[in-house]
C-alpha positions as CSV (number, residue, x, y, z in Angstrom):
1,X,26.9,-9.2,8.8
2,X,26.4,-5.4,8.3
3,X,28.5,-3.0,10.4
4,X,25.6,-0.6,10.6
5,X,21.9,-0.9,11.2
6,X,19.9,-1.8,8.0
7,X,16.4,-2.6,6.8
8,X,15.2,-3.9,3.5
9,X,12.3,-4.6,1.2
10,X,11.5,-8.2,0.2
11,X,9.4,-9.5,-2.7
12,X,9.4,-11.6,-5.9
13,X,10.0,-9.7,-8.1
14,X,11.7,-6.8,-6.3
15,X,13.8,-4.8,-8.9
16,X,10.9,-2.4,-9.5
17,X,10.6,-1.4,-5.8
18,X,11.2,2.3,-5.1
19,X,11.4,1.8,-1.3
20,X,15.3,1.9,-1.3
21,X,15.2,5.3,-3.0
22,X,12.7,6.7,-0.4
23,X,14.4,5.3,2.7
24,X,17.9,6.2,1.5
25,X,16.8,9.7,0.7
26,X,15.5,10.1,4.3
27,X,18.5,8.5,5.9
28,X,20.9,10.8,4.1
29,X,18.7,13.9,4.8
30,X,18.7,13.1,8.6
31,X,22.4,12.0,8.7
32,X,21.5,8.6,10.0
33,X,24.3,6.0,9.5
34,X,22.2,3.1,8.3
35,X,21.3,1.3,5.1
36,X,18.2,0.2,3.3
37,X,18.4,-2.6,0.7
38,X,16.2,-4.7,-1.6
39,X,16.2,-8.5,-1.4
40,X,14.7,-10.9,-4.0
41,X,13.1,-13.6,-1.9
42,X,11.2,-16.4,-3.6
43,X,8.2,-17.9,-1.7
44,X,10.0,-21.1,-0.9
45,X,12.8,-19.2,0.7
46,X,10.7,-16.9,2.9
47,X,10.8,-18.9,6.1
48,X,14.5,-19.4,6.0
49,X,15.1,-15.7,5.2
50,X,13.0,-14.6,8.2
51,X,14.7,-17.2,10.5
52,X,18.1,-15.9,9.5
53,X,17.3,-12.3,10.0
54,X,15.8,-13.0,13.4
55,X,19.4,-13.6,14.7
56,X,20.9,-10.5,13.0
57,X,21.2,-7.7,15.6
58,X,21.9,-5.1,12.9
59,X,18.7,-5.9,11.0
60,X,15.9,-3.5,12.0
61,X,13.2,-5.1,9.8
62,X,11.8,-5.2,6.4
63,X,9.0,-4.0,4.2
64,X,7.1,-6.8,2.6
65,X,5.7,-6.7,-0.9
66,X,4.0,-9.2,-3.2
67,X,3.6,-12.1,-3.0
68,X,4.6,-12.4,0.7
69,X,2.1,-10.2,2.6
70,X,-0.1,-13.1,3.6
71,X,2.5,-15.9,4.0
72,X,4.7,-13.8,6.3
73,X,1.9,-13.7,8.9
74,X,2.7,-17.3,9.8
75,X,6.3,-16.5,10.6
76,X,6.2,-13.5,13.0
77,X,4.3,-12.2,16.1
78,X,1.0,-10.4,15.6
79,X,0.2,-8.4,18.7
80,X,-2.0,-6.0,16.8
81,X,-4.1,-8.8,15.3
82,X,-3.3,-7.8,11.8
83,X,-4.4,-11.3,10.7
84,X,-7.9,-10.7,12.1
85,X,-8.3,-7.2,10.8
86,X,-6.5,-6.3,7.5
87,X,-5.3,-9.8,6.8
88,X,-2.0,-8.8,5.2
89,X,1.4,-7.6,6.7
90,X,3.7,-5.2,4.8
91,X,6.1,-4.4,7.6
92,X,8.2,-6.6,10.0
93,X,10.1,-4.9,12.8
94,X,12.8,-6.7,14.8
95,X,12.8,-6.1,18.6
96,X,16.0,-5.9,20.6
97,X,15.4,-9.4,22.0
98,X,15.1,-10.9,18.5
99,X,11.3,-11.0,18.5
100,X,9.7,-10.1,15.1
101,X,6.5,-8.1,15.1
102,X,4.4,-7.8,11.9
103,X,2.2,-4.8,11.2
104,X,0.6,-3.0,8.2
105,X,1.4,0.6,7.2
106,X,-0.5,0.4,3.9
107,X,-3.9,1.3,5.4
108,X,-2.7,4.5,7.1
109,X,-0.5,5.3,4.1
110,X,-3.5,5.0,1.8
111,X,-5.7,7.1,4.0
112,X,-3.2,9.9,4.7
113,X,-4.1,12.0,1.5
114,X,-7.8,11.7,2.4
115,X,-7.6,12.4,6.1
116,X,-9.0,15.9,5.9
117,X,-12.1,14.8,4.0
118,X,-15.4,13.8,5.6
119,X,-16.1,10.5,3.9
120,X,-18.8,9.3,6.3
121,X,-21.6,7.9,4.3
122,X,-19.9,8.7,1.0
123,X,-20.4,6.1,-1.8
124,X,-17.1,4.5,-3.0
125,X,-16.0,2.2,-5.7
126,X,-12.8,0.0,-5.4
127,X,-11.2,-1.9,-8.3
128,X,-9.6,-5.2,-7.2
129,X,-9.8,-7.5,-4.2
130,X,-6.2,-8.4,-3.5
131,X,-3.8,-7.5,-0.6
132,X,-3.9,-3.8,-1.4
133,X,-7.7,-3.8,-1.5
134,X,-7.7,-5.3,2.0
135,X,-5.8,-2.3,3.4
136,X,-8.0,0.1,1.4
137,X,-11.2,-1.4,2.6
138,X,-9.9,-1.5,6.2
139,X,-9.2,2.2,6.1
140,X,-12.6,3.0,4.4
141,X,-14.5,1.0,7.0
142,X,-12.8,3.0,9.7
143,X,-13.8,6.2,7.9
144,X,-17.4,4.9,7.9
145,X,-18.0,5.4,4.2
146,X,-21.3,4.6,2.6
147,X,-22.0,1.8,0.2
148,X,-18.9,0.3,-1.4
149,X,-19.0,-1.2,-4.9
150,X,-16.1,-3.6,-5.7
151,X,-15.2,-4.2,-9.4
152,X,-13.4,-7.5,-9.6
153,X,-13.0,-10.6,-11.8
154,X,-14.0,-13.0,-8.9
155,X,-17.3,-11.9,-7.3
156,X,-17.0,-14.5,-4.5
157,X,-13.7,-13.2,-3.2
158,X,-14.9,-9.6,-3.3
159,X,-18.1,-10.4,-1.5
160,X,-16.0,-12.0,1.2
161,X,-14.1,-8.8,1.6
162,X,-17.2,-6.7,2.1
163,X,-18.3,-9.1,4.8
164,X,-14.9,-9.2,6.4
165,X,-14.8,-5.4,6.9
166,X,-18.5,-5.0,7.7
167,X,-19.2,-2.9,4.6
168,X,-22.5,-2.6,2.8
169,X,-22.3,-2.6,-0.9
170,X,-22.2,-4.6,-4.1
171,X,-19.8,-6.6,-6.3
172,X,-19.8,-6.1,-10.1
173,X,-17.7,-7.2,-13.1
174,X,-14.7,-5.2,-14.2
175,X,-16.5,-4.0,-17.2
176,X,-19.6,-2.9,-15.4
177,X,-20.8,0.7,-15.4
178,X,-19.5,2.7,-12.5
179,X,-22.1,4.0,-10.0
180,X,-22.0,7.7,-9.2
181,X,-19.5,7.4,-6.3
182,X,-17.6,10.2,-4.5
183,X,-14.3,8.2,-4.5
184,X,-13.0,5.7,-7.0
185,X,-9.9,3.7,-6.0
186,X,-7.8,1.4,-8.2
187,X,-6.2,-1.1,-5.9
188,X,-5.4,-3.6,-8.7
189,X,-2.3,-3.9,-10.9
190,X,-4.4,-2.9,-14.0
191,X,-2.8,0.1,-15.7
192,X,0.7,-0.8,-14.3
193,X,3.6,-1.0,-16.7
194,X,3.4,-4.5,-18.3
195,X,-0.2,-5.1,-17.2
196,X,-3.4,-4.6,-19.1
197,X,-4.9,-1.1,-19.0
198,X,-7.8,-0.2,-16.8
199,X,-10.5,1.2,-19.1
200,X,-13.4,2.7,-17.1
201,X,-16.1,5.1,-18.3
202,X,-15.9,7.9,-15.7
203,X,-18.9,9.8,-16.9
204,X,-21.2,8.5,-14.1
205,X,-18.9,10.1,-11.5
206,X,-20.0,13.4,-9.8
207,X,-18.0,16.5,-10.7
208,X,-16.5,16.7,-7.2
209,X,-15.5,13.0,-7.2
210,X,-11.9,11.9,-6.4
211,X,-10.0,9.3,-8.4
212,X,-7.2,7.6,-6.5
213,X,-4.8,5.1,-8.3
214,X,-2.4,3.1,-6.2
215,X,-0.3,2.2,-9.3
216,X,2.9,4.3,-9.4
217,X,4.6,2.9,-12.5
218,X,3.7,4.8,-14.6
219,X,2.8,7.6,-12.2
220,X,0.4,9.2,-14.7
221,X,-1.8,6.2,-15.4
222,X,-4.5,6.0,-18.1
223,X,-7.1,6.2,-15.3
224,X,-5.7,9.4,-13.9
225,X,-5.4,10.9,-17.3
226,X,-9.0,10.2,-18.0
227,X,-10.0,11.7,-14.6
228,X,-8.0,14.8,-15.2
229,X,-9.6,15.1,-18.7
230,X,-12.9,15.2,-16.9
231,X,-11.7,17.8,-14.4
232,X,-11.8,15.5,-11.4
233,X,-9.4,15.7,-8.5
234,X,-6.8,12.9,-8.5
235,X,-4.4,11.2,-6.1
236,X,-1.5,9.2,-7.5
237,X,0.3,6.1,-6.2
238,X,3.3,7.9,-4.8
239,X,1.1,9.4,-2.1
240,X,0.4,6.0,-0.6
241,X,3.9,4.7,-1.3
242,X,5.5,7.6,0.6
243,X,2.9,7.6,3.3
244,X,3.3,3.9,4.2
245,X,7.1,4.2,3.9
246,X,7.1,7.1,6.4
247,X,5.4,5.0,9.1
248,X,7.8,2.1,8.4
249,X,10.9,4.3,8.5
250,X,10.0,5.5,12.0
251,X,9.6,2.0,13.2
252,X,12.9,0.9,11.7
253,X,15.1,3.9,12.5
254,X,13.4,5.6,15.4
255,X,13.1,9.0,13.6
256,X,10.4,10.6,11.6
257,X,11.2,11.5,7.9
258,X,12.3,15.1,7.4
259,X,9.5,17.6,6.9
260,X,9.2,19.8,3.8
261,X,11.2,17.5,1.5
262,X,8.3,15.7,-0.2
263,X,8.6,17.7,-3.5
264,X,12.3,16.8,-3.7
265,X,11.5,13.2,-3.0
266,X,8.8,13.0,-5.6
267,X,11.2,14.6,-8.2
268,X,13.7,11.9,-7.4
269,X,11.2,9.1,-7.7
270,X,9.9,10.3,-11.0
271,X,13.3,11.1,-12.6
């Protein structure tokens, strides 16, 4: 058992996670005597892992990455009805009495870079219909965006998401022409290191459109390069990664991340 408080990130695989770098940077900056680790947990070991951590008083909780964001909902308390809203948990917090509460910081982390924009009624396109897309669509529905076009391999799954979040829109194939949207979001793994590229013709987009790619490895994806070549504003995957981590950090360690250190943190994450 750890002598100091600790949190961790769990997934399968997990070696690629940048969460330990982020949380350790903030812990060191604030002088908090705690630790943040990564744990490789296979799906068949998830229930035993959660049960064991429940009894560890030093454990503050964990971030949850693929493929556990849905399965973990069956193992923890859900007072905020995450199952009925976003439908995926990415953060588990241990209470002093041993109760484990699941929540989702992805939606707020995704929306943070867009918070100052008025997206009400704006047409949006989203690539993908997985767990990340659920957080994105939840946030976009709250922002009261206009029609949403989902580009996805499975039309049925994507149509279900539009209905779940009460969004009007359409579902098209991955190779379909983009509509002239104000915001394009890639919530899929396409363009990630080791994954197929995401080749989209961005010419239909308005000159003031924003292209937001949740992929952060590589940070400068093919999609963002194409957007910048067209002179469009872009948001990269580190913005969401840092945003969702900041909310989780406060839940785990009871302190907000230090202000004014984001440039330093980004330099560390991209070194």
